[in-house]
KOLFIRO-999793 format. One record per residue (C-alpha): residue number from 1; residue in one letter; x, y, z. Coordinates in Angstrom, 3 decimals, padded with zeros to 6 digits. Last residue first. Layout:
REM residues N
resi	resn	X	Y	Z
NUM	A	X	Y	Z
...
This chain:
REM residues 84
resi	resn	X	Y	Z
84	I	042.747	031.244	034.368
83	G	042.402	030.297	038.002
82	I	044.853	027.418	038.259
81	A	042.094	024.798	038.220
80	A	040.280	026.596	035.388
79	L	043.390	026.409	033.247
78	T	043.662	022.708	034.085
77	E	040.087	022.128	032.940
76	L	040.749	023.996	029.702
75	I	043.906	021.933	029.106
74	N	041.884	018.774	029.701
73	K	039.514	019.970	026.965
72	A	042.539	020.330	024.675
71	V	043.432	016.691	025.398
70	A	039.891	015.645	024.477
69	A	040.082	017.710	021.284
68	S	043.298	015.916	020.345
67	K	041.550	012.581	020.801
66	P	038.542	013.773	018.765
65	H	040.646	014.873	015.762
64	D	038.383	015.425	012.744
63	S	035.128	016.305	014.539
62	E	036.632	018.124	017.511
61	I	039.351	020.016	015.650
60	D	037.726	023.437	015.105
59	E	035.537	023.486	018.190
58	I	038.466	022.464	020.368
57	L	040.695	025.108	018.748
56	T	038.102	027.784	019.433
55	Q	037.905	026.721	023.084
54	V	041.698	026.757	023.419
53	S	041.940	030.212	021.846
52	S	039.141	031.530	024.063
51	R	040.792	030.167	027.182
50	L	044.039	031.875	026.186
49	S	042.183	035.026	025.109
48	Q	040.907	035.384	028.654
47	D	044.230	036.805	029.766
46	V	044.683	036.876	033.514
45	P	047.183	039.574	034.382
44	D	050.840	038.613	033.964
43	P	053.000	037.207	036.756
42	E	055.133	034.938	034.569
41	D	054.789	031.185	034.953
40	V	051.944	031.115	032.411
39	A	054.126	032.823	029.786
38	H	054.969	029.594	027.966
37	I	051.321	028.589	028.246
36	H	050.235	031.843	026.647
35	Y	052.651	031.569	023.748
34	Q	051.832	027.888	023.219
33	I	048.120	028.698	023.119
32	Q	048.680	031.399	020.521
31	D	050.860	029.061	018.441
30	M	048.221	026.326	018.648
29	L	045.572	028.828	017.556
28	M	047.659	029.898	014.563
27	K	048.302	026.281	013.583
26	Q	044.569	025.528	013.840
25	Q	043.770	028.566	011.699
24	A	046.279	027.507	009.017
23	S	044.765	024.030	008.979
22	A	046.397	021.122	010.783
21	E	046.914	017.857	008.895
20	G	050.667	018.198	008.408
19	E	051.232	019.078	012.054
18	P	049.432	015.934	013.258
17	L	047.416	016.697	016.383
16	H	048.218	013.984	018.918
15	D	051.805	015.049	019.754
14	R	050.887	018.737	019.927
13	L	048.006	017.881	022.272
12	R	050.345	015.812	024.427
11	Q	052.724	018.779	024.605
10	F	049.796	020.929	025.680
9	L	048.896	018.406	028.355
8	S	052.439	018.478	029.745
7	K	052.488	022.270	029.853
6	L	049.160	022.311	031.669
5	E	050.312	019.600	034.068
4	Q	053.359	021.713	034.877
3	K	051.084	024.651	035.643
2	P	048.742	022.415	037.677
1	M	051.672	021.284	039.901
């Protein structure tokens, strides 16, 4: 269930963070997160860059997009719950 919740939260983050308002770095981070979440069902070794990408995104969007940052924080919590 946490993996599905992670995918759902990421979709919520995409819905809350307007594409037109995202900087190039934010778009890159979102793409990195999407890649890692897509591969979360595959038996890959734990990749700390996923957590790092989410944390960097939170720091980058927190002041301008607090609701999106809150969703991203939920993603971090879900990652921790599934051991990533």
